[in-house]
N, C-alpha and C positions, 0 to 999 in steps of 0.2 A: 504494500500500500504506500506508505510514506518512505522517504529516503532519510529522514531525520529520526523518526520514531514510527511506531506501528501506524499511527494515523496522521502524522504531519510531514509535509514535504517542504523542502527548501523553497520551492516556487511560491508557496503561500506567504512567505515572509519577505520575498524579493521587493526591492525598491520599485515603485511604480514607474520611474523614469527609464527603466530598463538599462541602467548603468552596469548591472551585473552584481550589485551588492545583494547578497542573499545568505549571509551567515549569522543567524540569530544565536543568542546565548543558548548553550545546551542546557543550562539550568532552567531557563524559561521553557524550552521545549519539553523537558522532563516534567516540569510542574504542570504544563498544559495537558500532557499525556495522562498524568496521574488524575487530574481533574476530570478529563474526558472518561477515563475508566470508571471513576466514581459515579458520575452522573449518567453514564451510558447514553450520551447524546453528542452529536457533532458540535465542535467549537469552530466557528468561522473567524479566521484572522482577517480583519478588515483593514488594518494598517500595521504593517510589520516594520521592516527596516526602511530608513531613509538615508540617502547620501546628503551631504551638506547642502548641495544645490536644491534638491527636492525639499528638504526641510525648510529652506528659506522661501521657496515658492509657495508652500502651504502655510507659512506663518508660524512654523514651529519654533520652539525655544532653542537658543544656542546650545543648551545642555540637555536637550531632549533625549529620553531613553531610546527613542526610535533610532538615533544615531549610533547607539551602542548595541542595538539588538536585544535590548532588555524589555 
């Protein structure tokens, strides 16, 4: 199914600008997988990683956790 965990794929976390940034924190992925296993429901990632340029475009904070993959 996923390439990061049983239910999550790198592509779900990729920056929307298609710059290639797609490496979320493995701690985050593990926590999301654990939560999904508990609730037995899909979790949809609506905003994962952002590169600096994309973060500026969407008005993100300079220290946004999106920049760090958290």
